[in-house]
N, C-alpha and C positions, 0 to 999 in steps of 0.2 A: 715719207716721200717729199717732205717739205725741205726746201733749201734753208739751212740755218747759218751756214758760214760761207763767206765769199771773199776773195782776196781784195776786192775793191768796194763792194757794197756792204752796208750794215742793215740789219733787220731788227727794228725795235720790237720788243715784246708786246703782243696785242692781247686784248681781253678775251678770255675763253667764253665760248657760247655753247651751251648744251642743247642738244636736240635728240629726237627719237628717230632711229632708222630701223624699220622692220621690227619694232618692239624692243630694241636695245638702246640704252642711253649712250650717246656719242658726244664728243667734244670737238668743236671747230674753233675758229678764231675770227675776231672782228675783221671785216673786209673780205672774208671768204664768200664765194658763192656756194650753193648747196653742192654742186658737182665737184668743185675744187676741194671742199672739206671732205667729201667722201673719197675722192682720189687720194688725198693725203692719208686717209685712214686705211688705204689698201683696197677699197671697194672699186673694182674695175668694171663690173657689169651694172649699168644703170637701168637698162631696159632690154627688151627682146624684139627682134624683127617680127613683123606681123605675119608674113607668110610662112617662114621657116623656123620661127622661134629661136633664131640665133642671137647670142648676146651682143649687145651694143654698149659702147662706153663713151667716155669723154672724147668728143671728136672735133667739132668746129670751134667751140668755146665762144661763139658770138651770136648764138640764137638762130642760125640759119637752117640747121638740120633738125631732125627730131630724135637723134640718138640718145639724148639725155632726158627725154620726157619721163616724168615721174608724177606720182600723186603726192601733193603737198597739202596737208591739213584737209584731206578729203577731196581736193580738187584735182581731177586728172589732167594730163597733157600740159604740165607746167615745165617749161624749158629751164632746167636746173643750172645750166651753164651761165645764165644771166640773172638768176634769182638769188638775191642776197640772203645769206644764212641769218636766221633770226632765232632768238631764244625761244625754246619750247616747241619749235616746228616738229610736225610729225611727217616723216618722209617714208614713202613706200614705193617699191618698184611696181610697174604696171605692164600689161601686155594686152593684146587683142583690141587695138583701136581705143584705148582709154578705159577698158574694163579692168577692174582690179584682178590681179593674178590670184 
């Protein structure tokens, strides 16, 4: 889902960053946020709504909503759309007001 070719812009190759998502090793790139790396990998559901448990995805991308809240390295309610991806991060979905799913 990443744009790799464009008629006007060029995209330099960036360093790969490995992280763990729900127990599986994944790879993102330098400059990614956690949410953008997951979106690029085809992960569209980042969290679930509290009342009806409906899937939530990458929505505002500026940290204003809570659609992308996930558990990062054991810390719940991290807004992944503004959290830079770092080597070795452990990322998990969450539900029920910050309680692990």
